[in-house]
N, CA, C, O and the ligand as a Tripos MOL2 file, in Angstrom:
@<TRIPOS>MOLECULE
protein
  265   263    67     0     0
PROTEIN
NO_CHARGES

@<TRIPOS>ATOM
      1 N         -18.6720  -13.2740   22.5400 N.3       1 MET1
      2 CA        -19.4840  -12.7390   21.4370 C.3       1 MET1
      3 C         -18.8720  -13.0900   20.0910 C.2       1 MET1
      4 O         -17.6930  -12.8950   19.7940 O.2       1 MET1
      5 N         -19.8290  -13.6470   19.2850 N.am      2 LEU2
      6 CA        -19.3390  -14.0490   17.9590 C.3       2 LEU2
      7 C         -19.6920  -12.9720   16.9220 C.2       2 LEU2
      8 O         -20.7850  -12.4070   16.8790 O.2       2 LEU2
      9 N         -18.7200  -12.7550   16.1360 N.am      3 LYS3
     10 CA        -18.9460  -11.7440   15.0380 C.3       3 LYS3
     11 C         -18.4630  -12.3410   13.6900 C.2       3 LYS3
     12 O         -17.3910  -12.9360   13.5810 O.2       3 LYS3
     13 N         -19.2370  -12.1610   12.7850 N.am      4 THR4
     14 CA        -18.9450  -12.6810   11.4200 C.3       4 THR4
     15 C         -17.7990  -11.7720   10.8790 C.2       4 THR4
     16 O         -17.9590  -10.5670   10.6900 O.2       4 THR4
     17 N         -16.7410  -12.3720   10.6650 N.am      5 MET5
     18 CA        -15.6850  -11.7110    9.9610 C.3       5 MET5
     19 C         -15.6190  -11.8980    8.4200 C.2       5 MET5
     20 O         -15.3870  -12.9720    7.8650 O.2       5 MET5
     21 N         -15.8440  -10.7610    7.8270 N.am      6 ALA6
     22 CA        -15.8880  -10.8930    6.3590 C.3       6 ALA6
     23 C         -14.3910  -11.0550    5.7770 C.2       6 ALA6
     24 O         -13.4970  -10.2400    6.0090 O.2       6 ALA6
     25 N         -14.2500  -12.1180    5.0560 N.am      7 LEU7
     26 CA        -12.9870  -12.2410    4.4150 C.3       7 LEU7
     27 C         -13.0850  -11.8560    2.9340 C.2       7 LEU7
     28 O         -13.9680  -12.3210    2.2130 O.2       7 LEU7
     29 N         -12.1710  -11.0110    2.5070 N.am      8 ARG8
     30 CA        -12.1620  -10.5700    1.1710 C.3       8 ARG8
     31 C         -10.8440  -10.8690    0.5110 C.2       8 ARG8
     32 O          -9.7850  -10.8030    1.1340 O.2       8 ARG8
     33 N         -10.9220  -11.1920   -0.7330 N.am      9 PRO9
     34 CA         -9.6420  -11.6780   -1.3770 C.3       9 PRO9
     35 C          -8.6650  -10.4320   -1.6180 C.2       9 PRO9
     36 O          -9.0830   -9.3460   -2.0180 O.2       9 PRO9
     37 N          -7.5450  -10.6560   -1.3810 N.am     10 CYS10
     38 CA         -6.5170   -9.5740   -1.5370 C.3      10 CYS10
     39 C          -6.3610   -9.3870   -2.9870 C.2      10 CYS10
     40 O          -6.2070  -10.3740   -3.7060 O.2      10 CYS10
     41 N          -6.3900   -8.1300   -3.5020 N.am     11 PRO11
     42 CA         -6.4070   -7.7830   -4.9350 C.3      11 PRO11
     43 C          -5.0700   -8.0840   -5.6050 C.2      11 PRO11
     44 O          -4.9480   -8.0970   -6.8300 O.2      11 PRO11
     45 N          -4.0120   -8.3400   -4.7040 N.am     12 THR12
     46 CA         -2.8010   -8.6420   -5.2040 C.3      12 THR12
     47 C          -2.4900  -10.1450   -5.2600 C.2      12 THR12
     48 O          -1.9860  -10.6130   -6.2810 O.2      12 THR12
     49 N          -2.7780  -10.9370   -4.1740 N.am     13 CYS13
     50 CA         -2.4610  -12.2830   -4.1570 C.3      13 CYS13
     51 C          -3.6930  -13.1810   -3.9560 C.2      13 CYS13
     52 O          -3.5920  -14.4060   -3.8960 O.2      13 CYS13
     53 N          -4.9050  -12.4960   -3.8520 N.am     14 ARG14
     54 CA         -6.1660  -13.3110   -3.8230 C.3      14 ARG14
     55 C          -6.2030  -14.1080   -2.5830 C.2      14 ARG14
     56 O          -6.8390  -15.1620   -2.6030 O.2      14 ARG14
     57 N          -5.6170  -13.7440   -1.5330 N.am     15 THR15
     58 CA         -5.6500  -14.4500   -0.3380 C.3      15 THR15
     59 C          -6.7610  -13.8840    0.4540 C.2      15 THR15
     60 O          -6.7820  -12.6630    0.6060 O.2      15 THR15
     61 N          -7.7310  -14.6510    1.0030 N.am     16 PRO16
     62 CA         -8.7250  -14.3340    1.9510 C.3      16 PRO16
     63 C          -8.3230  -13.4570    3.0190 C.2      16 PRO16
     64 O          -7.6510  -13.9410    3.9300 O.2      16 PRO16
     65 N          -8.6490  -12.1840    3.0440 N.am     17 THR17
     66 CA         -8.1370  -11.3110    4.1230 C.3      17 THR17
     67 C          -9.2530  -10.6020    4.9640 C.2      17 THR17
     68 O         -10.2750  -10.1730    4.4290 O.2      17 THR17
     69 N          -9.0230  -10.5080    6.2200 N.am     18 SER18
     70 CA         -9.9550   -9.9510    7.0430 C.3      18 SER18
     71 C          -9.7140   -8.2810    7.0370 C.2      18 SER18
     72 O          -8.5970   -7.7730    7.1290 O.2      18 SER18
     73 N         -10.8620   -7.5910    6.9220 N.am     19 TRP19
     74 CA        -10.6770   -6.1590    7.0100 C.3      19 TRP19
     75 C         -10.6800   -5.6090    8.3410 C.2      19 TRP19
     76 O         -10.3050   -4.4640    8.5910 O.2      19 TRP19
     77 N         -11.1400   -6.4960    9.2630 N.am     20 GLU20
     78 CA        -11.2330   -6.0680   10.6430 C.3      20 GLU20
     79 C          -9.8040   -5.7170   11.1580 C.2      20 GLU20
     80 O          -8.8840   -6.5350   11.1850 O.2      20 GLU20
     81 N          -9.7190   -4.5570   11.5210 N.am     21 GLY21
     82 CA         -8.4080   -4.0230   12.1520 C.3      21 GLY21
     83 C          -7.2330   -4.2850   11.3040 C.2      21 GLY21
     84 O          -6.1300   -4.5340   11.7910 O.2      21 GLY21
     85 N          -7.4850   -4.2270    9.9210 N.am     22 ASN22
     86 CA         -6.4070   -4.4440    9.0520 C.3      22 ASN22
     87 C          -6.0230   -3.2020    8.3800 C.2      22 ASN22
     88 O          -6.7230   -2.6760    7.5150 O.2      22 ASN22
     89 N          -4.7980   -2.6970    8.8260 N.am     23 PRO23
     90 CA         -4.3430   -1.3370    8.2700 C.3      23 PRO23
     91 C          -3.9960   -1.4050    6.8280 C.2      23 PRO23
     92 O          -3.8050   -0.3620    6.2030 O.2      23 PRO23
     93 N          -3.8980   -2.6090    6.2420 N.am     24 PHE24
     94 CA         -3.4790   -2.7380    4.8710 C.3      24 PHE24
     95 C          -4.5490   -3.0450    3.9270 C.2      24 PHE24
     96 O          -4.3270   -3.2840    2.7400 O.2      24 PHE24
     97 N          -5.7300   -3.0370    4.4640 N.am     25 LYS25
     98 CA         -6.9640   -3.4790    3.6600 C.3      25 LYS25
     99 C          -6.9730   -2.5070    2.4150 C.2      25 LYS25
    100 O          -6.4690   -1.3880    2.5080 O.2      25 LYS25
    101 N          -7.5180   -2.9270    1.3220 N.am     26 PRO26
    102 CA         -8.1050   -4.3610    1.1000 C.3      26 PRO26
    103 C          -7.0700   -5.4150    0.8390 C.2      26 PRO26
    104 O          -7.3620   -6.5360    0.4210 O.2      26 PRO26
    105 N          -5.7920   -4.9940    1.1130 N.am     27 PHE27
    106 CA         -4.6360   -6.0440    0.9510 C.3      27 PHE27
    107 C          -4.4470   -6.8240    2.2190 C.2      27 PHE27
    108 O          -4.9210   -6.4420    3.2890 O.2      27 PHE27
    109 N          -3.7420   -7.9330    2.0800 N.am     28 CYS28
    110 CA         -3.5210   -8.9400    3.1490 C.3      28 CYS28
    111 C          -2.4090   -8.4080    3.9330 C.2      28 CYS28
    112 O          -2.3610   -8.6750    5.1340 O.2      28 CYS28
    113 N          -1.4790   -7.6590    3.3660 N.am     29 SER29
    114 CA         -0.3130   -7.2350    4.1620 C.3      29 SER29
    115 C           0.3210   -6.0570    3.4640 C.2      29 SER29
    116 O          -0.0440   -5.6780    2.3510 O.2      29 SER29
    117 N           1.2980   -5.4890    4.1720 N.am     30 GLU30
    118 CA          1.8810   -4.3340    3.5520 C.3      30 GLU30
    119 C           2.6870   -4.6600    2.3150 C.2      30 GLU30
    120 O           2.8650   -3.8690    1.3880 O.2      30 GLU30
    121 N           3.1320   -5.8190    2.3750 N.am     31 ARG31
    122 CA          3.8820   -6.3610    1.1110 C.3      31 ARG31
    123 C           2.9990   -6.2140   -0.1310 C.2      31 ARG31
    124 O           3.4090   -5.6520   -1.1470 O.2      31 ARG31
    125 N           1.7920   -6.7310   -0.0190 N.am     32 CYS32
    126 CA          0.9080   -6.6760   -1.2070 C.3      32 CYS32
    127 C           0.5200   -5.2360   -1.4760 C.2      32 CYS32
    128 O           0.4330   -4.8250   -2.6320 O.2      32 CYS32
    129 N           0.2810   -4.4520   -0.4080 N.am     33 GLN33
    130 CA         -0.0460   -3.0790   -0.6490 C.3      33 GLN33
    131 C           0.9560   -2.2860   -1.3520 C.2      33 GLN33
    132 O           0.6730   -1.4840   -2.2420 O.2      33 GLN33
    133 N           2.1330   -2.5290   -0.9330 N.am     34 THR34
    134 CA          3.2330   -1.7390   -1.5640 C.3      34 THR34
    135 C           3.4530   -2.2030   -3.0820 C.2      34 THR34
    136 O           3.7770   -1.4310   -3.9850 O.2      34 THR34
    137 N           3.2170   -3.6500   -3.2360 N.am     35 ARG35
    138 CA          3.4330   -4.0920   -4.5750 C.3      35 ARG35
    139 C           2.4420   -3.4980   -5.4540 C.2      35 ARG35
    140 O           2.7830   -3.0270   -6.5390 O.2      35 ARG35
    141 N           1.1050   -3.4890   -5.0130 N.am     36 ASP36
    142 CA          0.0550   -2.8720   -5.9220 C.3      36 ASP36
    143 C           0.3610   -1.4150   -6.1310 C.2      36 ASP36
    144 O           0.3390   -0.9940   -7.2870 O.2      36 ASP36
    145 N           0.6480   -0.5840   -5.1230 N.am     37 LEU37
    146 CA          0.8520    0.7680   -5.3240 C.3      37 LEU37
    147 C           2.1300    0.9930   -6.1690 C.2      37 LEU37
    148 O           2.1640    1.9530   -6.9390 O.2      37 LEU37
    149 N           3.1290    0.1940   -6.0630 N.am     38 GLY38
    150 CA          4.2800    0.4000   -6.8570 C.3      38 GLY38
    151 C           3.9190    0.0840   -8.3600 C.2      38 GLY38
    152 O           4.4890    0.6940   -9.2650 O.2      38 GLY38
    153 N           3.0400   -0.8020   -8.5940 N.am     39 ALA39
    154 CA          2.6630   -1.2120   -9.9380 C.3      39 ALA39
    155 C           2.1220   -0.0090  -10.6530 C.2      39 ALA39
    156 O           2.6390    0.4100  -11.6890 O.2      39 ALA39
    157 N           1.0230    0.5680  -10.0570 N.am     40 TRP40
    158 CA          0.4240    1.6650  -10.7670 C.3      40 TRP40
    159 C           1.1850    2.9100  -10.7590 C.2      40 TRP40
    160 O           1.0530    3.8050  -11.5950 O.2      40 TRP40
    161 N           2.0490    2.9190   -9.6960 N.am     41 ALA41
    162 CA          2.8900    4.1980   -9.4940 C.3      41 ALA41
    163 C           3.8730    4.3200  -10.6600 C.2      41 ALA41
    164 O           4.1860    5.4010  -11.1590 O.2      41 ALA41
    165 N           4.3480    3.0950  -11.0670 N.am     42 SER42
    166 CA          5.4350    3.1350  -12.0830 C.3      42 SER42
    167 C           4.8900    3.0140  -13.5260 C.2      42 SER42
    168 O           5.5550    3.4000  -14.4870 O.2      42 SER42
    169 N           3.6360    2.4560  -13.6500 N.am     43 GLU43
    170 CA          3.1250    2.2750  -14.9480 C.3      43 GLU43
    171 C           2.0110    3.3450  -15.2760 C.2      43 GLU43
    172 O           2.1080    4.0820  -16.2570 O.2      43 GLU43
    173 N           0.9830    3.3880  -14.4280 N.am     44 SER44
    174 CA         -0.0140    4.2570  -14.6980 C.3      44 SER44
    175 C           0.2250    5.7000  -14.4840 C.2      44 SER44
    176 O           0.0440    6.5530  -15.3520 O.2      44 SER44
    177 N           0.6830    5.9490  -13.1590 N.am     45 TYR45
    178 CA          1.0090    7.2250  -12.7320 C.3      45 TYR45
    179 C           2.3710    7.7030  -13.2010 C.2      45 TYR45
    180 O           3.3950    7.0820  -12.9170 O.2      45 TYR45
    181 N           2.3700    8.7720  -13.8950 N.am     46 ARG46
    182 CA          3.6020    9.2730  -14.3990 C.3      46 ARG46
    183 C           3.9070   10.7130  -13.7230 C.2      46 ARG46
    184 O           3.1370   11.6720  -13.7610 O.2      46 ARG46
    185 N           5.1180   10.6850  -13.1250 N.am     47 VAL47
    186 CA          5.3430   11.9920  -12.4600 C.3      47 VAL47
    187 C           5.9000   12.9520  -13.4670 C.2      47 VAL47
    188 O           6.8290   12.6640  -14.2210 O.2      47 VAL47
    189 N           5.2510   14.1730  -13.4380 N.am     48 PRO48
    190 CA          5.5950   15.1330  -14.4690 C.3      48 PRO48
    191 C           6.9370   15.7270  -14.2550 C.2      48 PRO48
    192 O           7.4540   15.6770  -13.1390 O.2      48 PRO48
    193 N           7.5390   16.2980  -15.2830 N.am     49 GLU49
    194 CA          8.9100   16.7200  -15.1100 C.3      49 GLU49
    195 C           8.8510   18.0520  -14.3020 C.2      49 GLU49
    196 O           8.3980   19.0750  -14.8170 O.2      49 GLU49
    197 N           9.2910   18.0170  -13.0990 N.am     50 LYS50
    198 CA          9.2930   19.1600  -12.2810 C.3      50 LYS50
    199 C          10.5830   19.2540  -11.4150 C.2      50 LYS50
    200 O          11.0360   18.2420  -10.8800 O.2      50 LYS50
    201 N          11.1510   20.4260  -11.2840 N.am     51 PRO51
    202 CA         12.3560   20.4770  -10.5100 C.3      51 PRO51
    203 C          12.1770   20.2660   -9.0160 C.2      51 PRO51
    204 O          11.3420   20.8950   -8.3660 O.2      51 PRO51
    205 N          12.9630   19.3940   -8.5180 N.am     52 GLN52
    206 CA         12.8740   19.0720   -7.0590 C.3      52 GLN52
    207 C          13.2120   20.1800   -6.1980 C.2      52 GLN52
    208 O          14.3420   20.6680   -6.2250 O.2      52 GLN52
    209 N          12.2470   20.6340   -5.3910 N.am     53 GLU53
    210 CA         12.5420   21.7180   -4.4880 C.3      53 GLU53
    211 C          12.8050   21.1210   -3.1040 C.2      53 GLU53
    212 O          12.0170   20.3110   -2.6140 O.2      53 GLU53
    213 N          13.8010   21.4820   -2.5400 N.am     54 GLU54
    214 CA         14.0430   21.0310   -1.2430 C.3      54 GLU54
    215 C          13.5480   21.9880   -0.1900 C.2      54 GLU54
    216 O          14.3070   22.6070    0.5550 O.2      54 GLU54
    217 N          12.2390   22.0760   -0.1670 N.am     55 ASP55
    218 CA         11.5080   22.9720    0.7120 C.3      55 ASP55
    219 C          10.4630   22.3340    1.6160 C.2      55 ASP55
    220 O           9.4090   22.8740    1.9530 O.2      55 ASP55
    221 N          10.9160   21.0060    2.0030 N.am     56 GLY56
    222 CA          9.9490   20.2770    2.7170 C.3      56 GLY56
    223 C          10.1370   20.4080    4.2570 C.2      56 GLY56
    224 O          10.7680   21.3570    4.7210 O.2      56 GLY56
    225 N           9.6120   19.4940    5.0060 N.am     57 GLU57
    226 CA          9.8190   19.5560    6.3770 C.3      57 GLU57
    227 C          10.7880   18.3920    6.8710 C.2      57 GLU57
    228 O          10.4500   17.4850    7.6330 O.2      57 GLU57
    229 N          11.9270   18.5520    6.3650 N.am     58 GLY58
    230 CA         12.9860   17.5080    6.7740 C.3      58 GLY58
    231 C          12.4660   16.1830    6.3370 C.2      58 GLY58
    232 O          12.3630   15.3030    7.1910 O.2      58 GLY58
    233 N          12.1200   15.9350    5.0810 N.am     59 TRP59
    234 CA         11.6630   14.5740    4.7110 C.3      59 TRP59
    235 C          12.7090   13.7430    4.6530 C.2      59 TRP59
    236 O          13.7350   14.1130    4.0830 O.2      59 TRP59
    237 N          12.6150   12.4690    5.2430 N.am     60 THR60
    238 CA         13.6300   11.4940    5.1860 C.3      60 THR60
    239 C          13.1410   10.3260    4.4530 C.2      60 THR60
    240 O          12.0780    9.8000    4.7840 O.2      60 THR60
    241 N          13.8570    9.8740    3.4600 N.am     61 GLY61
    242 CA         13.3860    8.7300    2.7140 C.3      61 GLY61
    243 C          13.9090    7.3710    3.2700 C.2      61 GLY61
    244 O          14.5170    6.5810    2.5480 O.2      61 GLY61
    245 N          13.6500    7.1390    4.5600 N.am     62 GLU62
    246 CA         14.0020    5.9160    5.0880 C.3      62 GLU62
    247 C          12.8080    5.1040    5.3510 C.2      62 GLU62
    248 O          11.7110    5.6620    5.3420 O.2      62 GLU62
    249 N          12.9060    3.8030    5.5920 N.am     63 GLY63
    250 CA         11.8500    2.9420    5.7390 C.3      63 GLY63
    251 C          11.9520    1.7200    4.9750 C.2      63 GLY63
    252 O          11.3440    0.6970    5.2870 O.2      63 GLY63
    253 N          12.7410    1.8230    3.9460 N.am     64 GLU64
    254 CA         13.0130    0.6130    2.9740 C.3      64 GLU64
    255 C          13.7870   -0.4010    3.7900 C.2      64 GLU64
    256 O          14.5930   -0.0720    4.6600 O.2      64 GLU64
    257 N          13.5210   -1.5590    3.4870 N.am     65 GLY65
    258 CA         14.3440   -2.6530    4.0610 C.3      65 GLY65
    259 C          13.4850   -3.4560    5.1280 C.2      65 GLY65
    260 O          12.3840   -3.0450    5.4950 O.2      65 GLY65
    261 N          14.0010   -4.5090    5.5560 N.am     66 GLY66
    262 CA         13.2670   -5.2880    6.5360 C.3      66 GLY66
    263 C          13.6040   -6.6640    6.6270 C.2      66 GLY66
    264 O          13.0240   -7.3900    7.4350 O.2      66 GLY66
    265 ZN         -2.0150  -10.2960   -0.6120 Zn       67 ZN67
@<TRIPOS>BOND
     1     1     2 1
     2     2     3 1
     3     3     4 2
     4     3     5 am
     5     5     6 1
     6     6     7 1
     7     7     8 2
     8     7     9 am
     9     9    10 1
    10    10    11 1
    11    11    12 2
    12    11    13 am
    13    13    14 1
    14    14    15 1
    15    15    16 2
    16    15    17 am
    17    17    18 1
    18    18    19 1
    19    19    20 2
    20    19    21 am
    21    21    22 1
    22    22    23 1
    23    23    24 2
    24    23    25 am
    25    25    26 1
    26    26    27 1
    27    27    28 2
    28    27    29 am
    29    29    30 1
    30    30    31 1
    31    31    32 2
    32    31    33 am
    33    33    34 1
    34    34    35 1
    35    35    36 2
    36    35    37 am
    37    37    38 1
    38    38    39 1
    39    39    40 2
    40    39    41 am
    41    41    42 1
    42    42    43 1
    43    43    44 2
    44    43    45 am
    45    45    46 1
    46    46    47 1
    47    47    48 2
    48    47    49 am
    49    49    50 1
    50    50    51 1
    51    51    52 2
    52    51    53 am
    53    53    54 1
    54    54    55 1
    55    55    56 2
    56    55    57 am
    57    57    58 1
    58    58    59 1
    59    59    60 2
    60    59    61 am
    61    61    62 1
    62    62    63 1
    63    63    64 2
    64    63    65 am
    65    65    66 1
    66    66    67 1
    67    67    68 2
    68    67    69 am
    69    69    70 1
    70    70    71 1
    71    71    72 2
    72    71    73 am
    73    73    74 1
    74    74    75 1
    75    75    76 2
    76    75    77 am
    77    77    78 1
    78    78    79 1
    79    79    80 2
    80    79    81 am
    81    81    82 1
    82    82    83 1
    83    83    84 2
    84    83    85 am
    85    85    86 1
    86    86    87 1
    87    87    88 2
    88    87    89 am
    89    89    90 1
    90    90    91 1
    91    91    92 2
    92    91    93 am
    93    93    94 1
    94    94    95 1
    95    95    96 2
    96    95    97 am
    97    97    98 1
    98    98    99 1
    99    99   100 2
   100    99   101 am
   101   101   102 1
   102   102   103 1
   103   103   104 2
   104   103   105 am
   105   105   106 1
   106   106   107 1
   107   107   108 2
   108   107   109 am
   109   109   110 1
   110   110   111 1
   111   111   112 2
   112   111   113 am
   113   113   114 1
   114   114   115 1
   115   115   116 2
   116   115   117 am
   117   117   118 1
   118   118   119 1
   119   119   120 2
   120   119   121 am
   121   121   122 1
   122   122   123 1
   123   123   124 2
   124   123   125 am
   125   125   126 1
   126   126   127 1
   127   127   128 2
   128   127   129 am
   129   129   130 1
   130   130   131 1
   131   131   132 2
   132   131   133 am
   133   133   134 1
   134   134   135 1
   135   135   136 2
   136   135   137 am
   137   137   138 1
   138   138   139 1
   139   139   140 2
   140   139   141 am
   141   141   142 1
   142   142   143 1
   143   143   144 2
   144   143   145 am
   145   145   146 1
   146   146   147 1
   147   147   148 2
   148   147   149 am
   149   149   150 1
   150   150   151 1
   151   151   152 2
   152   151   153 am
   153   153   154 1
   154   154   155 1
   155   155   156 2
   156   155   157 am
   157   157   158 1
   158   158   159 1
   159   159   160 2
   160   159   161 am
   161   161   162 1
   162   162   163 1
   163   163   164 2
   164   163   165 am
   165   165   166 1
   166   166   167 1
   167   167   168 2
   168   167   169 am
   169   169   170 1
   170   170   171 1
   171   171   172 2
   172   171   173 am
   173   173   174 1
   174   174   175 1
   175   175   176 2
   176   175   177 am
   177   177   178 1
   178   178   179 1
   179   179   180 2
   180   179   181 am
   181   181   182 1
   182   182   183 1
   183   183   184 2
   184   183   185 am
   185   185   186 1
   186   186   187 1
   187   187   188 2
   188   187   189 am
   189   189   190 1
   190   190   191 1
   191   191   192 2
   192   191   193 am
   193   193   194 1
   194   194   195 1
   195   195   196 2
   196   195   197 am
   197   197   198 1
   198   198   199 1
   199   199   200 2
   200   199   201 am
   201   201   202 1
   202   202   203 1
   203   203   204 2
   204   203   205 am
   205   205   206 1
   206   206   207 1
   207   207   208 2
   208   207   209 am
   209   209   210 1
   210   210   211 1
   211   211   212 2
   212   211   213 am
   213   213   214 1
   214   214   215 1
   215   215   216 2
   216   215   217 am
   217   217   218 1
   218   218   219 1
   219   219   220 2
   220   219   221 am
   221   221   222 1
   222   222   223 1
   223   223   224 2
   224   223   225 am
   225   225   226 1
   226   226   227 1
   227   227   228 2
   228   227   229 am
   229   229   230 1
   230   230   231 1
   231   231   232 2
   232   231   233 am
   233   233   234 1
   234   234   235 1
   235   235   236 2
   236   235   237 am
   237   237   238 1
   238   238   239 1
   239   239   240 2
   240   239   241 am
   241   241   242 1
   242   242   243 1
   243   243   244 2
   244   243   245 am
   245   245   246 1
   246   246   247 1
   247   247   248 2
   248   247   249 am
   249   249   250 1
   250   250   251 1
   251   251   252 2
   252   251   253 am
   253   253   254 1
   254   254   255 1
   255   255   256 2
   256   255   257 am
   257   257   258 1
   258   258   259 1
   259   259   260 2
   260   259   261 am
   261   261   262 1
   262   262   263 1
   263   263   264 2
@<TRIPOS>SUBSTRUCTURE
     1 MET1         2 RESIDUE 1 A MET
     2 LEU2         6 RESIDUE 1 A LEU
     3 LYS3        10 RESIDUE 1 A LYS
     4 THR4        14 RESIDUE 1 A THR
     5 MET5        18 RESIDUE 1 A MET
     6 ALA6        22 RESIDUE 1 A ALA
     7 LEU7        26 RESIDUE 1 A LEU
     8 ARG8        30 RESIDUE 1 A ARG
     9 PRO9        34 RESIDUE 1 A PRO
    10 CYS10       38 RESIDUE 1 A CYS
    11 PRO11       42 RESIDUE 1 A PRO
    12 THR12       46 RESIDUE 1 A THR
    13 CYS13       50 RESIDUE 1 A CYS
    14 ARG14       54 RESIDUE 1 A ARG
    15 THR15       58 RESIDUE 1 A THR
    16 PRO16       62 RESIDUE 1 A PRO
    17 THR17       66 RESIDUE 1 A THR
    18 SER18       70 RESIDUE 1 A SER
    19 TRP19       74 RESIDUE 1 A TRP
    20 GLU20       78 RESIDUE 1 A GLU
    21 GLY21       82 RESIDUE 1 A GLY
    22 ASN22       86 RESIDUE 1 A ASN
    23 PRO23       90 RESIDUE 1 A PRO
    24 PHE24       94 RESIDUE 1 A PHE
    25 LYS25       98 RESIDUE 1 A LYS
    26 PRO26      102 RESIDUE 1 A PRO
    27 PHE27      106 RESIDUE 1 A PHE
    28 CYS28      110 RESIDUE 1 A CYS
    29 SER29      114 RESIDUE 1 A SER
    30 GLU30      118 RESIDUE 1 A GLU
    31 ARG31      122 RESIDUE 1 A ARG
    32 CYS32      126 RESIDUE 1 A CYS
    33 GLN33      130 RESIDUE 1 A GLN
    34 THR34      134 RESIDUE 1 A THR
    35 ARG35      138 RESIDUE 1 A ARG
    36 ASP36      142 RESIDUE 1 A ASP
    37 LEU37      146 RESIDUE 1 A LEU
    38 GLY38      150 RESIDUE 1 A GLY
    39 ALA39      154 RESIDUE 1 A ALA
    40 TRP40      158 RESIDUE 1 A TRP
    41 ALA41      162 RESIDUE 1 A ALA
    42 SER42      166 RESIDUE 1 A SER
    43 GLU43      170 RESIDUE 1 A GLU
    44 SER44      174 RESIDUE 1 A SER
    45 TYR45      178 RESIDUE 1 A TYR
    46 ARG46      182 RESIDUE 1 A ARG
    47 VAL47      186 RESIDUE 1 A VAL
    48 PRO48      190 RESIDUE 1 A PRO
    49 GLU49      194 RESIDUE 1 A GLU
    50 LYS50      198 RESIDUE 1 A LYS
    51 PRO51      202 RESIDUE 1 A PRO
    52 GLN52      206 RESIDUE 1 A GLN
    53 GLU53      210 RESIDUE 1 A GLU
    54 GLU54      214 RESIDUE 1 A GLU
    55 ASP55      218 RESIDUE 1 A ASP
    56 GLY56      222 RESIDUE 1 A GLY
    57 GLU57      226 RESIDUE 1 A GLU
    58 GLY58      230 RESIDUE 1 A GLY
    59 TRP59      234 RESIDUE 1 A TRP
    60 THR60      238 RESIDUE 1 A THR
    61 GLY61      242 RESIDUE 1 A GLY
    62 GLU62      246 RESIDUE 1 A GLU
    63 GLY63      250 RESIDUE 1 A GLY
    64 GLU64      254 RESIDUE 1 A GLU
    65 GLY65      258 RESIDUE 1 A GLY
    66 GLY66      262 RESIDUE 1 A GLY
    67 ZN67       265 GROUP 0 **** ****
């Protein structure tokens, strides 16, 4: 069965990317997704000055690297 796969340009690197089963859509990869999020997170989105409360559910900041 043939199905037309729509390729959309990645907003980060403009690479034709398939949205079918792509967990990083509209980005082509996790790399581009992180880059884009990091861009607005550091420039547009400003975290207000609030005291860090350690009242979470054992949040671990691991995952970086690769
Ligand atoms: Zn990309």
